[in-house]
C-alpha positions, 0 to 999 in steps of 0.5 A: 646365697639364694637358698637356705638349706634342704626342704626335704628328701623324698624316699620310698619305704615298704613300712612307713610305721617302721621307718617313722619310728626309726627316725623318732627314736634315734633323731627326735623326729616328728610325723608332721602329716600322713595321708592315704589315698589309692594305695599310696600313703605319704608321711612327712618326717620333720628332721629339722626346723624346716627339713623333712623326709617325705615318705612314700609308701606305694602299694606294690612297689619294691623300689625300697628293697633295692640298694646297691653299693655307694655311688652305684644307686642312681641320681640321689646316692644318700642324704646328710643329716646336719646335727644341732650341736656336737652334744646332739651328735654324740646322742644320735651316734650313741643311739645309732649304735645301740639299735645296730644302724652304725658301727659308730665310725666317725670320719673327721673331714677337717671342718665337719665330722660325719657319721654314717647309718643304715635306715630299717629300709637299708638307705645309707645316710650320714649325720654331719656336725661342725667339728669342734676340733677343727683346724682352719684350712685343714680337710681330710679324706674320707675314712680319716678317723676323728680323734675324739671317737677313736683313740 
């Protein structure tokens, strides 16, 4: 394979400070760069060793306010972040539920566990982690509750 993962995902916001605070508080992310010129503010939020969100706040741009149902959002529907471990996943889940960004439902896709959340701009996103309870060759459809989180 010639690729090693995602470098960045570019997102639009109407409030960089609020969005940065959300990712810092829930994912221990850090802000890397913050530049401003001619009504454009660009901030890089490090969400992994080489992965980041490139956050653009553009004066007068209202695209960050537009959200429609899943698979109706255009070419980029959502992003998925990879948790470093099941323990990190649990911490993130607790934080997202605590701040009201997620209902805490964890989907068991078989090899991967998934938790959806909405950031302060309404972008639906997902946190994934390798499923420690996975059975080789077994896959589940969306909406399958993960037994370790749903008894």
